[in-house]
C-alpha positions as CSV (number, residue, x, y, z in Angstrom):
1,X,123.3,113.4,49.4
2,X,120.6,112.2,51.8
3,X,119.7,109.0,50.1
4,X,121.9,106.8,52.3
5,X,120.1,108.1,55.5
6,X,116.5,109.0,54.8
7,X,114.0,108.7,52.0
8,X,111.9,111.9,51.8
9,X,108.3,112.2,50.6
10,X,106.6,115.5,50.4
11,X,102.8,115.4,50.3
12,X,100.1,118.1,50.3
13,X,98.3,118.2,53.6
14,X,94.5,118.5,53.3
15,X,92.2,120.4,55.6
16,X,90.4,117.9,57.9
17,X,88.0,119.9,60.1
18,X,85.5,122.6,59.4
19,X,85.6,123.6,63.1
20,X,89.1,125.0,62.9
21,X,89.6,128.7,62.8
22,X,90.3,130.5,59.5
23,X,93.9,131.1,60.5
24,X,94.4,127.4,61.5
25,X,92.8,126.3,58.2
26,X,95.1,128.6,56.2
27,X,98.1,127.4,58.1
28,X,97.1,123.8,57.5
29,X,96.3,124.3,53.8
30,X,99.8,125.7,53.3
31,X,101.5,123.1,55.4
32,X,103.5,120.2,54.0
33,X,104.0,116.8,55.5
34,X,107.6,115.7,55.6
35,X,107.9,112.0,56.0
36,X,111.4,111.0,57.1
37,X,111.6,107.2,56.8
38,X,114.6,105.3,58.2
39,X,116.1,102.6,55.9
40,X,117.0,99.2,57.3
41,X,118.7,100.6,60.4
42,X,117.4,101.9,63.7
43,X,120.4,104.0,64.7
44,X,122.9,106.4,63.2
45,X,125.8,107.3,65.4
46,X,128.0,110.3,65.5
47,X,131.6,109.4,64.5
48,X,133.1,111.1,67.5
49,X,132.2,113.5,70.4
50,X,133.1,116.6,68.3
51,X,130.4,115.7,65.8
52,X,128.0,115.0,68.6
53,X,128.5,118.6,69.8
54,X,128.1,119.8,66.2
55,X,124.8,118.0,66.0
56,X,123.7,119.6,69.2
57,X,124.6,123.1,68.0
58,X,122.8,122.5,64.7
59,X,119.6,121.6,66.5
60,X,119.9,124.7,68.7
61,X,121.0,126.9,65.8
62,X,117.8,126.3,63.9
63,X,115.6,127.5,66.7
64,X,114.0,124.1,67.6
65,X,111.6,124.5,70.5
66,X,111.4,122.2,73.5
67,X,115.0,122.1,74.6
68,X,116.9,119.1,75.6
69,X,115.0,116.9,78.1
70,X,115.5,113.2,78.8
71,X,112.7,110.8,77.8
72,X,113.4,109.0,81.1
73,X,114.5,110.9,84.2
74,X,118.1,110.3,85.4
75,X,119.1,108.5,82.3
76,X,122.4,109.6,80.8
77,X,122.3,107.0,78.1
78,X,118.9,107.3,76.5
79,X,117.8,109.6,73.7
80,X,117.1,113.2,74.3
81,X,114.0,114.6,72.6
82,X,113.7,117.9,70.7
83,X,110.3,119.1,69.4
84,X,110.2,120.8,66.0
85,X,107.6,123.3,64.9
86,X,104.0,122.1,65.1
87,X,104.4,118.6,66.5
88,X,107.4,117.3,64.7
89,X,109.7,115.2,66.9
90,X,113.4,114.3,66.6
91,X,115.1,112.1,69.1
92,X,118.8,113.1,69.3
93,X,121.5,111.3,71.2
94,X,123.3,113.1,74.0
95,X,126.4,114.6,72.6
96,X,128.7,113.7,75.5
97,X,128.3,110.0,75.3
98,X,128.2,109.3,71.5
99,X,124.7,107.9,71.5
100,X,122.4,107.9,68.5
101,X,120.2,110.0,66.3
102,X,116.7,108.8,65.5
103,X,114.1,110.5,63.5
104,X,110.4,109.5,64.0
105,X,108.2,108.9,61.0
106,X,105.4,111.3,59.8
107,X,106.7,114.6,61.2
108,X,104.1,117.3,60.5
109,X,105.4,120.8,59.9
110,X,104.6,124.2,58.5
111,X,106.4,125.1,55.3
112,X,109.0,127.2,57.2
113,X,109.7,124.3,59.6
114,X,110.0,122.0,56.7
115,X,112.7,124.2,55.2
116,X,114.6,124.2,58.5
117,X,114.4,120.4,58.7
118,X,115.5,119.9,55.1
119,X,118.6,122.0,55.9
120,X,119.3,120.0,59.0
121,X,118.9,116.7,57.1
122,X,121.4,117.8,54.4
123,X,123.8,118.9,57.1
124,X,123.4,115.6,59.0
125,X,124.0,113.7,55.8
126,X,127.2,115.6,55.4
127,X,128.3,114.9,58.9
128,X,127.5,111.2,58.9
129,X,128.4,110.5,55.3
130,X,125.4,108.1,55.0
131,X,127.2,105.4,57.1
132,X,125.9,103.6,60.1
133,X,129.2,103.6,62.0
134,X,129.0,102.2,65.5
135,X,131.6,104.1,67.6
136,X,129.9,102.7,70.7
137,X,130.3,99.1,69.6
138,X,131.7,97.3,72.6
139,X,134.5,94.8,72.7
140,X,134.9,93.1,76.1
141,X,135.8,90.0,78.1
142,X,134.4,87.9,80.8
143,X,137.2,87.4,83.3
144,X,135.6,85.6,86.2
145,X,138.6,83.3,86.7
146,X,141.1,86.2,86.9
147,X,141.0,86.7,90.6
148,X,141.7,83.0,91.2
149,X,144.5,83.0,88.7
150,X,146.2,86.0,90.3
151,X,145.8,84.4,93.7
152,X,147.6,81.3,92.4
153,X,150.5,83.5,91.2
154,X,149.8,83.7,87.5
155,X,151.6,86.7,86.0
156,X,150.5,87.9,82.6
157,X,152.7,89.1,79.8
158,X,152.3,90.8,76.4
159,X,153.8,89.1,73.3
160,X,157.0,91.0,73.9
161,X,157.5,89.2,77.2
162,X,156.8,92.3,79.4
163,X,154.8,91.7,82.5
164,X,151.4,93.4,82.3
165,X,148.3,93.7,84.5
166,X,145.7,91.6,82.7
167,X,142.8,94.2,82.4
168,X,145.2,96.9,81.3
169,X,146.6,94.6,78.7
170,X,143.1,93.8,77.3
171,X,142.1,97.5,77.3
172,X,145.2,99.0,75.8
173,X,146.4,96.3,73.4
174,X,143.1,94.8,72.3
175,X,140.6,97.7,72.3
176,X,138.4,96.3,75.1
177,X,136.2,98.8,76.8
178,X,134.1,96.5,79.0
179,X,134.4,93.6,81.5
180,X,131.8,91.0,82.3
181,X,131.7,89.4,85.8
182,X,129.4,86.6,87.1
183,X,128.0,86.5,90.6
184,X,126.8,83.5,92.6
185,X,124.5,83.5,95.6
186,X,126.4,81.5,98.3
187,X,129.5,80.0,96.6
188,X,131.8,77.7,98.6
189,X,135.1,79.5,99.2
190,X,133.7,82.9,98.1
191,X,134.6,82.5,94.5
192,X,132.4,84.8,92.3
193,X,130.5,86.1,95.3
194,X,129.4,89.8,95.7
195,X,132.6,90.8,97.4
196,X,134.8,89.4,94.7
197,X,132.6,91.1,92.2
198,X,133.1,94.4,94.0
199,X,136.8,94.1,94.1
200,X,137.0,93.5,90.3
201,X,134.4,96.2,89.7
202,X,136.6,98.7,91.4
203,X,139.5,97.8,89.1
204,X,137.2,98.0,86.1
205,X,136.1,101.5,87.1
206,X,139.7,102.6,87.7
207,X,140.5,101.8,84.1
208,X,137.5,103.7,82.8
209,X,135.9,100.5,81.5
210,X,132.2,99.5,81.6
211,X,130.9,96.7,83.7
212,X,128.4,93.9,82.9
213,X,127.1,91.9,85.9
214,X,125.9,88.3,85.1
215,X,123.5,86.9,87.8
216,X,123.5,83.1,87.7
217,X,121.0,82.9,90.6
218,X,122.8,79.8,91.8
219,X,125.6,78.9,94.2
220,X,127.7,77.7,91.3
221,X,127.4,77.3,87.6
222,X,124.1,77.8,85.8
223,X,123.8,77.0,82.1
224,X,121.4,75.2,79.7
225,X,122.3,71.8,81.3
226,X,121.7,72.9,84.9
227,X,120.0,75.7,86.8
228,X,120.2,74.6,90.4
229,X,118.3,76.5,93.2
230,X,120.6,78.0,95.8
231,X,120.8,76.1,99.0
232,X,119.3,78.9,101.0
233,X,116.2,79.1,98.7
234,X,115.4,75.4,98.5
235,X,111.9,74.4,99.7
236,X,110.5,77.9,99.1
237,X,107.3,78.6,97.2
238,X,107.3,80.4,93.9
239,X,106.3,83.7,95.5
240,X,109.0,83.2,98.2
241,X,111.6,82.4,95.5
242,X,110.7,85.5,93.5
243,X,111.4,87.5,96.7
244,X,114.7,85.7,97.2
245,X,115.7,86.6,93.7
246,X,114.6,90.2,94.1
247,X,116.5,90.6,97.4
248,X,119.7,89.0,96.1
249,X,119.7,91.2,93.0
250,X,119.1,94.4,95.1
251,X,121.7,93.4,97.6
252,X,124.5,92.8,95.1
253,X,123.7,95.9,93.0
254,X,123.3,98.1,96.1
255,X,126.8,97.1,97.2
256,X,128.1,98.3,93.9
257,X,126.1,101.5,94.2
258,X,127.3,102.2,97.7
259,X,130.9,102.1,96.3
260,X,130.1,104.5,93.4
261,X,129.9,101.8,90.7
262,X,127.1,101.6,88.2
263,X,127.0,98.6,85.8
264,X,126.1,99.4,82.3
265,X,124.4,96.1,81.7
266,X,122.9,93.4,84.0
267,X,122.0,89.9,83.0
268,X,119.1,88.3,84.8
269,X,120.1,84.7,84.5
270,X,122.9,82.9,82.5
271,X,122.1,81.0,79.4
272,X,118.4,80.4,80.4
273,X,117.4,78.5,77.2
274,X,115.6,76.0,79.4
275,X,114.6,78.4,82.2
276,X,116.2,79.0,85.6
277,X,115.9,77.9,89.2
278,X,114.9,74.3,88.3
279,X,112.4,72.8,88.6
280,X,110.4,75.9,89.8
281,X,111.4,78.0,86.7
282,X,111.9,75.2,84.1
283,X,110.6,76.7,80.9
284,X,108.8,73.5,79.7
285,X,107.3,72.6,83.1
286,X,106.5,76.0,84.4
287,X,106.8,78.6,81.6
288,X,104.8,81.3,83.4
289,X,107.1,81.0,86.4
290,X,110.2,81.2,84.3
291,X,108.9,84.5,82.8
292,X,108.0,85.6,86.4
293,X,111.6,85.2,87.5
294,X,112.8,87.2,84.5
295,X,110.4,90.0,85.3
296,X,111.3,90.0,89.0
297,X,115.0,90.3,88.1
298,X,114.2,93.1,85.6
299,X,112.2,95.1,88.2
300,X,114.9,94.6,90.9
301,X,117.6,95.8,88.6
302,X,115.6,98.9,87.7
303,X,114.9,99.6,91.4
304,X,118.6,100.1,92.0
305,X,119.8,101.3,88.6
306,X,117.0,102.6,86.4
307,X,119.4,103.3,83.6
308,X,121.0,99.8,83.5
309,X,120.4,97.7,80.4
310,X,118.8,94.4,81.4
311,X,119.8,91.4,79.3
312,X,118.1,88.0,78.8
313,X,120.9,85.6,77.8
314,X,120.5,82.4,75.8
315,X,123.1,80.1,74.3
316,X,123.4,78.8,70.7
317,X,123.1,82.2,69.1
318,X,122.8,80.5,65.7
319,X,119.5,78.8,66.6
320,X,116.7,81.2,65.6
321,X,114.0,78.7,66.7
322,X,115.4,78.6,70.2
323,X,115.2,82.4,70.6
324,X,111.7,82.5,69.1
325,X,110.4,79.9,71.5
326,X,112.1,81.1,74.6
327,X,111.6,84.9,74.2
328,X,108.0,84.4,73.0
329,X,107.3,82.7,76.3
330,X,109.0,85.5,78.3
331,X,106.9,88.1,76.5
332,X,103.7,86.1,76.7
333,X,103.8,85.8,80.5
334,X,104.9,89.4,81.2
335,X,108.7,89.1,81.3
336,X,110.7,92.1,80.3
337,X,114.2,92.8,78.9
338,X,116.1,95.6,77.3
339,X,118.6,93.6,75.3
340,X,119.1,90.0,74.1
341,X,122.4,88.4,75.0
342,X,123.7,85.5,72.8
343,X,126.4,82.9,73.2
344,X,128.2,82.0,70.0
345,X,130.6,79.1,70.1
346,X,131.2,77.5,66.7
347,X,133.5,75.0,68.3
348,X,130.8,73.6,70.6
349,X,128.1,73.9,67.9
350,X,130.2,71.6,65.7
351,X,131.1,69.2,68.5
352,X,129.3,65.9,67.6
353,X,127.8,67.5,64.5
354,X,130.2,66.9,61.6
355,X,127.6,68.4,59.1
356,X,128.1,71.8,60.7
357,X,130.9,74.3,59.8
358,X,132.0,77.5,61.6
359,X,131.2,79.9,58.8
360,X,127.6,78.6,58.4
361,X,127.1,78.9,62.2
362,X,128.4,82.5,62.2
363,X,126.2,83.4,59.2
364,X,123.2,81.9,61.0
365,X,124.0,83.9,64.1
366,X,124.2,87.2,62.3
367,X,120.8,86.4,60.6
368,X,119.4,85.6,64.1
369,X,120.6,88.9,65.4
370,X,118.8,90.8,62.7
371,X,115.7,88.7,63.2
372,X,115.5,89.0,66.9
373,X,116.3,92.8,66.9
374,X,113.4,93.3,64.5
375,X,111.0,90.9,66.1
376,X,111.5,92.1,69.7
377,X,112.4,95.7,69.0
378,X,115.7,95.7,71.0
379,X,119.4,95.5,70.6
380,X,121.4,92.3,70.8
381,X,124.9,91.6,72.1
382,X,127.2,88.5,71.8
383,X,128.0,88.2,75.5
384,X,130.1,85.0,75.1
385,X,132.3,83.6,72.4
386,X,135.6,81.6,72.3
387,X,138.0,79.8,70.0
388,X,140.3,76.9,70.4
389,X,143.9,77.3,71.7
390,X,146.2,74.4,70.7
391,X,149.9,75.4,70.9
392,X,150.9,72.2,69.1
393,X,148.7,73.1,66.1
394,X,149.0,76.9,65.5
395,X,146.8,76.6,62.4
396,X,143.9,76.1,64.8
397,X,144.6,79.3,66.6
398,X,145.0,81.1,63.2
399,X,141.6,79.8,62.3
400,X,140.2,81.0,65.6
401,X,141.6,84.5,64.8
402,X,139.9,84.4,61.4
403,X,136.5,83.4,62.9
404,X,136.7,86.0,65.6
405,X,137.7,88.7,63.2
406,X,134.7,87.8,61.0
407,X,132.3,87.8,64.0
408,X,133.3,91.3,65.2
409,X,133.3,92.7,61.7
410,X,129.9,91.4,60.8
411,X,128.4,92.0,64.2
412,X,129.4,95.6,63.8
413,X,128.6,96.2,60.2
414,X,126.0,93.7,59.0
415,X,123.3,93.7,61.7
416,X,121.7,97.0,60.9
417,X,123.4,98.5,63.8
418,X,121.6,96.3,66.3
419,X,124.4,94.2,67.6
420,X,126.1,96.3,70.3
421,X,129.2,94.4,71.0
422,X,131.1,91.1,71.4
423,X,132.5,89.7,74.7
424,X,135.1,86.9,74.8
425,X,134.5,84.4,77.6
426,X,137.7,84.0,79.8
427,X,140.3,84.9,77.1
428,X,143.0,85.0,79.8
429,X,142.6,81.2,80.6
430,X,145.7,79.2,80.0
431,X,145.8,75.9,78.0
432,X,145.3,72.7,79.9
433,X,142.0,73.4,81.5
434,X,139.5,75.4,79.5
435,X,140.4,74.9,75.8
436,X,138.6,78.0,74.4
437,X,140.7,80.7,76.1
438,X,142.9,82.9,74.0
439,X,146.2,83.1,76.0
440,X,149.3,80.8,75.7
441,X,150.9,78.7,78.4
442,X,153.2,81.7,79.0
443,X,150.2,83.7,80.0
444,X,150.5,85.9,76.9
445,X,147.9,86.6,74.2
446,X,147.8,84.2,71.2
447,X,147.1,85.2,67.7
448,X,143.4,84.7,68.4
449,X,143.4,88.0,70.2
450,X,144.3,89.8,67.0
451,X,140.7,89.3,66.1
452,X,139.9,92.3,68.3
453,X,142.0,94.7,66.4
454,X,141.4,93.3,62.8
455,X,137.9,94.3,61.5
């Protein structure tokens, strides 16, 4: 029953010190060591909140000492720790938010404690069925263009032709639970500034959705081809620019906090494969300064929202060598992150590369997710993806649906539980401008969007 979750090895525990009391020695000589070793996966999730509460009751029922206390203060999303017997430790996810169960290796127990743990393990196996289901797997969208679209009078519809508010449509018809929004420093016209972010964040919160904030640290677009320094920061030294970045991060996040909004994730930089704030933070010219900017952003986020998950985001999720090179530099020079964000665009990866095909690119991305999560010891998320809309060639959109369905299915089930979600970049875009949206010229979802409900 337990083979799908734990492998168990019971070994006699030998007396190791002659200085111990007779009672201690007797206790140790009769103790058994129970090694609970996780197989291939770092997390097991409760299938629903009811089972989370059952898990909590089981832990309490078996008289485990130590109570429920957070590993990190004020963190509603991290593991809770329960101590068992003589030093055994189990980390158990908080039952109200469907987080995870994790058992640490080499748990030392007395015989009685071992029996208790074996009973718990059997019961857990019954509850979880040996599966690594991710009920907290996130489906989301970046909708940075949405405010401008609505300002221009775009009215969205479902496929039945009924007028719908865009975010509500994404949530209720396509199972999206999160929205990603970019923020620029001093954009012309106010597009994507902190006030527009706040307005959208209030709508996201009203719908009960999670928020991801994407700091570009630029006045406009920042991506692998360009990472321009904001006008107000130009001419500053490295130390001054770190302070600029810190104050901007704190300013934006404090505005959200003052309005009762807490982002679940925060990106420090957008697609920083080649660094950010060029040339000061170019990864080839100044790798230490690039990592310094990442660390400054990380610390600034934690200053306002200690529980937020900080993401480093790179493009070309199928390129393992890029991630090894970039993230090794971040780590080498003291940068920090909680999660790795990837962009996955088979369309752009194949552009100009006829030897490439979409399925190989997706396969390579899934392998890279597994590789990065193991190497860097953190979760991964596909924070951008997109597929071609061509209303004159519906077969292209059908192919996009197939690819998206595969990406979500494999991200959820074939990454050892380490890919935490998939975000579509600007799905509500209409044809004629950006070609990788997912809505038709009638401002209604195309078949591509079915990828969110087929997995």
